[in-house]
Backbone as a printed PyTorch tensor [residue, N CA C, xyz], in Angstrom:
tensor([[[-262.3890,  -56.9280,   55.6520],
         [-262.0150,  -54.8200,   55.9440],
         [-260.0640,  -55.6180,   55.8240]],

        [[-259.9900,  -54.9400,   54.4560],
         [-258.2250,  -55.2330,   54.2910],
         [-257.3050,  -53.8970,   54.1140]],

        [[-256.7590,  -53.3740,   55.3840],
         [-256.0030,  -52.2070,   55.1320],
         [-255.2930,  -51.5910,   54.3900]],

        [[-254.7920,  -51.3940,   53.9130],
         [-254.4060,  -50.3210,   52.2790],
         [-252.8410,  -50.8600,   53.4000]],

        [[-251.5530,  -51.1980,   52.5410],
         [-250.0160,  -51.1260,   52.7680],
         [-249.5990,  -50.3680,   53.4460]],

        [[-248.9860,  -50.0480,   54.2870],
         [-248.7870,  -48.7680,   54.5850],
         [-247.3200,  -48.4670,   54.6440]],

        [[-246.4820,  -47.6070,   54.3530],
         [-245.3540,  -47.3070,   54.0110],
         [-244.5370,  -46.6910,   55.0670]],

        [[-242.9280,  -47.6850,   55.8890],
         [-242.8190,  -47.3680,   56.9130],
         [-241.4570,  -46.9260,   55.9850]],

        [[-240.6520,  -45.5270,   56.7890],
         [-240.1800,  -44.7190,   56.7560],
         [-238.3910,  -46.2760,   57.5400]],

        [[-237.6910,  -46.8960,   56.7820],
         [-236.5070,  -47.4710,   57.9750],
         [-235.7290,  -46.0340,   57.7150]],

        [[-234.8880,  -46.0910,   56.5420],
         [-234.1670,  -44.3600,   56.4400],
         [-233.9690,  -43.5800,   55.8910]],

        [[-233.5020,  -42.1900,   55.7090],
         [-233.7650,  -41.5470,   55.1590],
         [-234.0400,  -41.4040,   53.3630]],

        [[-233.6070,  -42.7200,   52.8900],
         [-233.6000,  -43.1550,   51.3950],
         [-234.2010,  -43.9200,   51.4660]],

        [[-234.3970,  -45.4460,   51.8930],
         [-235.5710,  -46.6060,   52.3870],
         [-236.4370,  -46.5080,   52.6660]],

        [[-237.7110,  -47.5520,   52.3300],
         [-239.1420,  -48.0620,   52.5710],
         [-239.2360,  -49.2670,   52.6150]],

        [[-239.5820,  -49.1260,   53.8570],
         [-240.1910,  -50.3800,   53.4720],
         [-241.9780,  -51.0000,   53.7160]],

        [[-242.2390,  -51.4730,   53.2220],
         [-243.3650,  -51.7360,   52.2350],
         [-244.1660,  -52.4720,   53.6470]],

        [[-244.9230,  -52.4650,   54.4080],
         [-245.5660,  -53.2750,   54.9100],
         [-247.2480,  -54.2990,   54.7240]],

        [[-246.5000,  -55.5440,   54.3640],
         [-248.4570,  -56.1190,   53.5580],
         [-249.7380,  -55.6060,   54.4580]],

        [[-250.1730,  -55.4050,   54.1300],
         [-252.2700,  -55.3620,   54.7920],
         [-252.5030,  -56.0360,   55.3930]],

        [[-252.4280,  -55.6880,   56.3210],
         [-253.6600,  -56.9450,   57.6740],
         [-254.7920,  -56.7670,   57.1630]],

        [[-255.4160,  -58.3750,   57.4400],
         [-256.4190,  -59.0300,   56.4320],
         [-257.3600,  -59.6580,   57.7240]],

        [[-257.9520,  -58.8140,   57.8090],
         [-259.6880,  -58.2560,   58.9670],
         [-260.7600,  -58.4740,   57.9930]],

        [[-261.4940,  -59.5650,   57.9090],
         [-262.9440,  -59.3250,   57.5650],
         [-264.1290,  -59.4780,   58.2810]],

        [[-264.2890,  -58.0740,   57.8010],
         [-266.3610,  -58.1610,   59.0880],
         [-266.5510,  -59.5220,   59.0130]],

        [[-266.6200,  -60.6220,   58.2620],
         [-267.7030,  -61.1090,   59.1290],
         [-267.1070,  -62.6760,   59.9330]],

        [[-265.7500,  -61.7040,   59.9330],
         [-264.9760,  -62.9640,   61.1500],
         [-266.0270,  -63.2170,   62.4060]],

        [[-266.8910,  -62.0690,   62.6610],
         [-267.7220,  -62.8580,   63.8690],
         [-268.8760,  -63.6050,   63.9390]],

        [[-269.0530,  -64.0450,   62.2720],
         [-270.0090,  -64.8750,   62.2980],
         [-269.6250,  -66.3790,   62.4590]],

        [[-270.2780,  -66.7640,   63.5880],
         [-270.0870,  -68.2340,   63.9070],
         [-270.5380,  -69.6240,   63.8730]],

        [[-271.1900,  -68.7170,   62.8280],
         [-271.4470,  -70.1960,   61.5630],
         [-269.9940,  -70.4170,   60.2630]],

        [[-269.7900,  -69.8570,   60.5720],
         [-268.4990,  -69.8870,   60.0600],
         [-267.4600,  -71.0680,   59.7570]],

        [[-267.0970,  -72.1640,   59.1030],
         [-266.0280,  -73.8010,   59.3780],
         [-265.1610,  -72.7470,   59.6950]],

        [[-264.7460,  -73.4040,   61.2510],
         [-263.7450,  -72.8500,   61.6930],
         [-262.1910,  -74.5490,   61.9090]],

        [[-261.2030,  -73.6770,   61.6370],
         [-260.1580,  -75.1030,   62.2380],
         [-260.3420,  -75.5190,   63.2350]],

        [[-260.2600,  -76.6460,   63.8640],
         [-259.7070,  -77.6550,   64.8000],
         [-258.6670,  -78.8160,   64.8960]],

        [[-258.3430,  -79.0010,   66.1050],
         [-257.9240,  -81.0300,   65.9950],
         [-255.7010,  -80.1650,   66.0130]],

        [[-255.4530,  -80.6760,   64.6790],
         [-253.5940,  -80.2660,   64.1560],
         [-253.7360,  -80.2610,   62.8290]],

        [[-253.8410,  -78.9270,   62.9660],
         [-253.5420,  -78.4170,   60.7710],
         [-252.3690,  -78.2320,   60.8280]],

        [[-252.5000,  -78.1270,   59.2420],
         [-250.7560,  -77.5830,   58.4430],
         [-251.4100,  -76.8550,   57.8810]],

        [[-250.6060,  -75.4690,   58.3650],
         [-250.8170,  -73.9530,   57.1540],
         [-250.6080,  -73.9820,   56.3620]],

        [[-250.4250,  -73.5470,   55.1800],
         [-250.4630,  -73.4070,   54.3390],
         [-249.2820,  -72.3880,   53.9880]],

        [[-248.4710,  -72.7890,   53.0640],
         [-247.1780,  -72.0180,   53.2540],
         [-246.9140,  -70.5780,   52.3650]],

        [[-248.0500,  -70.1860,   52.2050],
         [-247.9910,  -68.5610,   52.0310],
         [-248.4930,  -68.0530,   53.3610]],

        [[-248.6160,  -68.8950,   54.7180],
         [-248.8820,  -68.3160,   55.6600],
         [-247.5190,  -68.4410,   56.9460]],

        [[-247.3750,  -69.6940,   56.7910],
         [-246.2420,  -70.3770,   57.1760],
         [-245.1110,  -70.5780,   55.7660]],

        [[-244.2870,  -70.0870,   56.0140],
         [-243.1520,  -69.9010,   55.4680],
         [-241.9240,  -70.9070,   55.9950]],

        [[-242.3260,  -70.5080,   57.5130],
         [-240.8690,  -71.5330,   57.8860],
         [-241.4230,  -73.6170,   59.1350]],

        [[-240.1190,  -73.6970,   59.5210],
         [-241.5280,  -74.5420,   59.9020],
         [-241.4880,  -73.9260,   62.0060]],

        [[-242.2260,  -73.9670,   62.3990],
         [-243.8060,  -75.4170,   62.4980],
         [-243.9720,  -75.0740,   61.6040]],

        [[-244.6470,  -75.5220,   60.7880],
         [-246.0800,  -75.1500,   59.8890],
         [-247.4450,  -76.0600,   60.4590]],

        [[-247.2310,  -77.4120,   61.1860],
         [-248.3970,  -77.8510,   62.1430],
         [-248.1650,  -77.3640,   63.1400]],

        [[-250.0030,  -77.6840,   63.6130],
         [-249.7020,  -77.2960,   65.0900],
         [-251.4850,  -77.8330,   65.6350]],

        [[-251.1280,  -78.2420,   67.0740],
         [-251.6900,  -78.5530,   67.4590],
         [-252.6200,  -77.5310,   67.6320]],

        [[-254.5220,  -77.2250,   67.6380],
         [-254.6840,  -76.5280,   68.5260],
         [-255.6920,  -76.5090,   69.9300]],

        [[-255.4790,  -77.1350,   70.3160],
         [-256.1300,  -78.2770,   71.7600],
         [-254.4360,  -77.5320,   72.6610]],

        [[-253.2380,  -77.3570,   72.3480],
         [-251.5020,  -76.9850,   72.9330],
         [-252.1460,  -75.6420,   72.5350]],

        [[-252.0790,  -74.6600,   74.4610],
         [-252.1120,  -73.6240,   73.9900],
         [-251.2420,  -72.7170,   74.0700]],

        [[-250.1870,  -73.2670,   73.5800],
         [-248.5060,  -72.8810,   73.3160],
         [-248.3680,  -73.0000,   71.7130]],

        [[-249.3570,  -73.5720,   71.5850],
         [-249.0480,  -73.3870,   69.5440],
         [-250.3800,  -73.3650,   69.4280]],

        [[-251.1270,  -73.0680,   69.5200],
         [-252.2990,  -72.0770,   69.2060],
         [-252.3820,  -70.5680,   69.3650]],

        [[-251.2390,  -70.2430,   70.0340],
         [-250.4230,  -69.0980,   70.4630],
         [-249.6800,  -68.4950,   69.4060]],

        [[-248.9630,  -69.6600,   68.6610],
         [-247.8720,  -69.0310,   67.3410],
         [-248.6580,  -69.1600,   66.4280]],

        [[-249.7580,  -70.3600,   66.1630],
         [-250.6190,  -70.4870,   65.0700],
         [-251.0990,  -68.8000,   64.6720]],

        [[-252.4430,  -68.5540,   66.2330],
         [-253.4890,  -67.4580,   65.5940],
         [-252.2110,  -65.9650,   65.1280]],

        [[-250.9600,  -66.5810,   65.7060],
         [-250.2400,  -65.4690,   65.2980],
         [-249.5870,  -65.0230,   63.8830]],

        [[-249.8660,  -66.5550,   63.8290],
         [-248.3990,  -66.6190,   62.8240],
         [-249.9640,  -65.6520,   61.5920]],

        [[-251.3630,  -66.6570,   62.0030],
         [-252.6010,  -66.5010,   60.6030],
         [-252.3190,  -65.0470,   60.7080]],

        [[-252.8160,  -64.0580,   62.2020],
         [-252.6160,  -62.9330,   62.1850],
         [-252.2570,  -61.7230,   61.3260]],

        [[-251.2770,  -62.1000,   61.1830],
         [-250.1920,  -61.9410,   60.0000],
         [-250.0800,  -61.3960,   59.2230]],

        [[-250.1090,  -63.2390,   58.3820],
         [-249.3190,  -63.4670,   57.4970],
         [-250.8550,  -64.1090,   56.6960]],

        [[-252.5900,  -64.3230,   57.5360],
         [-252.8500,  -64.4790,   56.5950],
         [-253.6420,  -64.0060,   55.6960]],

        [[-254.4760,  -64.3150,   54.0440],
         [-255.5220,  -63.7910,   54.0560],
         [-257.1240,  -64.3120,   54.7120]],

        [[-258.1990,  -62.7390,   54.1140],
         [-259.4670,  -63.0080,   54.6870],
         [-259.8410,  -64.2350,   54.7540]],

        [[-259.4120,  -65.1440,   53.7130],
         [-259.7810,  -66.9960,   53.5900],
         [-259.6510,  -67.8910,   54.3720]],

        [[-258.3670,  -66.6690,   54.9350],
         [-257.6120,  -67.8570,   55.9070],
         [-257.9260,  -67.3530,   57.7650]],

        [[-257.8690,  -66.1360,   57.7970],
         [-258.6650,  -65.8190,   58.7260],
         [-260.2210,  -66.2580,   59.0810]],

        [[-260.4890,  -66.1070,   58.0060],
         [-261.9900,  -66.7020,   58.1210],
         [-262.2770,  -68.3530,   58.4030]],

        [[-261.7940,  -69.2330,   57.9120],
         [-260.7990,  -70.6200,   58.9810],
         [-260.2460,  -70.6150,   59.9430]],

        [[-259.2680,  -70.1400,   60.5080],
         [-258.1940,  -70.2100,   61.4610],
         [-258.4110,  -70.0950,   62.4510]],

        [[-258.6350,  -68.4800,   62.4870],
         [-259.5800,  -67.6070,   63.5770],
         [-261.1050,  -67.6260,   64.2950]],

        [[-261.1930,  -68.1070,   65.3930],
         [-262.3010,  -67.9950,   66.1760],
         [-262.2610,  -67.1200,   67.2960]],

        [[-263.3050,  -65.8370,   66.6160],
         [-263.8100,  -64.5590,   68.0120],
         [-263.5170,  -64.2950,   68.4920]],

        [[-264.3340,  -66.0860,   69.8300],
         [-264.3620,  -66.5630,   70.3760],
         [-262.6380,  -66.4970,   71.7270]],

        [[-262.1860,  -66.8970,   71.1580],
         [-260.8430,  -68.0170,   70.9400],
         [-260.0960,  -66.6990,   71.2660]],

        [[-260.1270,  -66.5940,   70.8270],
         [-259.1120,  -65.3410,   69.9010],
         [-259.2110,  -63.7780,   71.0020]],

        [[-260.5990,  -62.9280,   71.3740],
         [-260.6810,  -62.7040,   72.8350],
         [-260.4390,  -63.5110,   73.3920]],

        [[-260.3720,  -64.7850,   74.1660],
         [-259.6860,  -65.1890,   75.0960],
         [-258.2530,  -64.8790,   75.5970]],

        [[-257.5870,  -65.2980,   73.4450],
         [-255.8180,  -65.2530,   73.7040],
         [-255.8170,  -63.9020,   73.6340]],

        [[-255.7790,  -63.2540,   73.1690],
         [-255.4870,  -61.4270,   72.9050],
         [-254.2900,  -61.2300,   73.4900]],

        [[-254.8920,  -61.1540,   75.1170],
         [-253.8360,  -60.5190,   75.8520],
         [-252.6230,  -61.7480,   75.9540]],

        [[-252.7400,  -62.7520,   75.6370],
         [-250.9450,  -63.6690,   75.1240],
         [-250.2380,  -63.2700,   73.9800]],

        [[-250.8990,  -62.8920,   73.5500],
         [-250.3730,  -63.0280,   71.8090],
         [-249.8660,  -61.7360,   71.6840]],

        [[-248.8930,  -62.5770,   70.9110],
         [-247.3590,  -60.9370,   70.6510],
         [-247.6880,  -61.0460,   69.1670]],

        [[-247.9880,  -59.3910,   68.7760],
         [-247.7650,  -58.9110,   67.7770],
         [-247.3190,  -57.9310,   66.1930]],

        [[-246.5020,  -57.1970,   65.8510],
         [-245.9170,  -56.7300,   65.6350],
         [-247.1310,  -55.2820,   65.8030]],

        [[-246.6320,  -54.6530,   67.0280],
         [-247.3150,  -52.6200,   66.6030],
         [-248.1070,  -52.6530,   64.8330]],

        [[-247.7040,  -52.9990,   63.9560],
         [-249.7120,  -52.9080,   63.4500],
         [-250.1340,  -53.3800,   62.7490]],

        [[-249.8660,  -54.2260,   63.3220],
         [-250.4020,  -55.4640,   63.5880],
         [-252.3980,  -55.6200,   64.2780]],

        [[-251.3070,  -55.9370,   66.0290],
         [-251.6830,  -55.6660,   66.6690],
         [-252.2090,  -54.4420,   66.8560]],

        [[-252.5900,  -52.9260,   66.3020],
         [-253.3160,  -51.7840,   66.0480],
         [-254.5850,  -52.5330,   65.3530]],

        [[-253.9340,  -52.6140,   63.8400],
         [-255.2040,  -52.9230,   63.0330],
         [-256.4000,  -54.1400,   64.3050]],

        [[-256.0810,  -55.4070,   64.2590],
         [-256.2970,  -56.0660,   65.2150],
         [-257.6490,  -55.1050,   66.3030]],

        [[-256.6010,  -54.4600,   67.1170],
         [-256.8040,  -53.8510,   68.3850],
         [-258.5910,  -53.6010,   68.1560]],

        [[-258.1190,  -52.0240,   67.1590],
         [-259.1000,  -51.0160,   66.1810],
         [-260.7090,  -51.9400,   66.2180]],

        [[-259.9230,  -53.3180,   64.9250],
         [-260.6620,  -53.5830,   64.7530],
         [-261.6570,  -54.9820,   66.3880]],

        [[-261.3580,  -55.2140,   66.5130],
         [-261.7870,  -55.5600,   68.4240],
         [-262.7490,  -54.5280,   69.0230]],

        [[-261.8450,  -54.1790,   69.2300],
         [-262.5050,  -52.3630,   69.8120],
         [-263.7960,  -51.8920,   69.9690]],

        [[-263.7910,  -51.8470,   68.4090],
         [-264.9730,  -51.3380,   67.0780],
         [-266.3210,  -52.3820,   67.7760]],

        [[-266.3770,  -52.8760,   67.6470],
         [-267.0140,  -54.1140,   67.5010],
         [-266.8750,  -55.0150,   69.3150]],

        [[-266.5740,  -54.2040,   70.0630],
         [-267.4610,  -54.2800,   71.4260],
         [-266.4560,  -55.7220,   71.9720]],

        [[-265.6240,  -55.9140,   70.9800],
         [-264.9290,  -57.6820,   72.4390],
         [-263.7800,  -56.6470,   73.5620]],

        [[-263.2740,  -55.8400,   72.8440],
         [-261.9700,  -56.1620,   74.4910],
         [-262.4190,  -54.4540,   74.6660]],

        [[-262.1830,  -53.6280,   75.8300],
         [-262.3120,  -53.4580,   76.3010],
         [-261.2830,  -51.7620,   75.8790]],

        [[-260.6850,  -52.0370,   75.7520],
         [-259.4610,  -51.0620,   75.2390],
         [-259.0560,  -50.6240,   73.9060]],

        [[-258.7310,  -49.8040,   72.7370],
         [-258.1830,  -50.0820,   71.6620],
         [-256.7370,  -49.9350,   72.1120]],

        [[-256.3170,  -49.6500,   73.0250],
         [-254.2590,  -49.5470,   73.4320],
         [-254.2210,  -50.7790,   72.3590]],

        [[-255.0350,  -52.1270,   72.7730],
         [-254.0350,  -53.1030,   72.6810],
         [-252.8930,  -53.6980,   73.2520]],

        [[-252.2170,  -53.1270,   74.4650],
         [-251.7160,  -53.1580,   75.1970],
         [-251.7470,  -54.0020,   77.0420]]])
């Protein structure tokens, strides 16, 4: 499910458009193929270094999840985000408020986290 882009007031005269947060409904399908090991994110997700992440390293995994959840398209999210790992990492992820809000509501609606506040 893709949320529409939101406009945010930066000043009285300037609006900043936020990209949509991509959260595909079928992310809960545990039969979907998932990334593992050492992965290199595509350029449309990882704009600057690091581009490569060792998914067995918790710090790198957290950073990769944050990046994919913020910048990834539906197919990226399906491949790089494992729902069970996401729930395990949830409290340690730093996400922009609008990204956390979208993911928190999605996870809450599916009974995967206890509250929709996400804090």
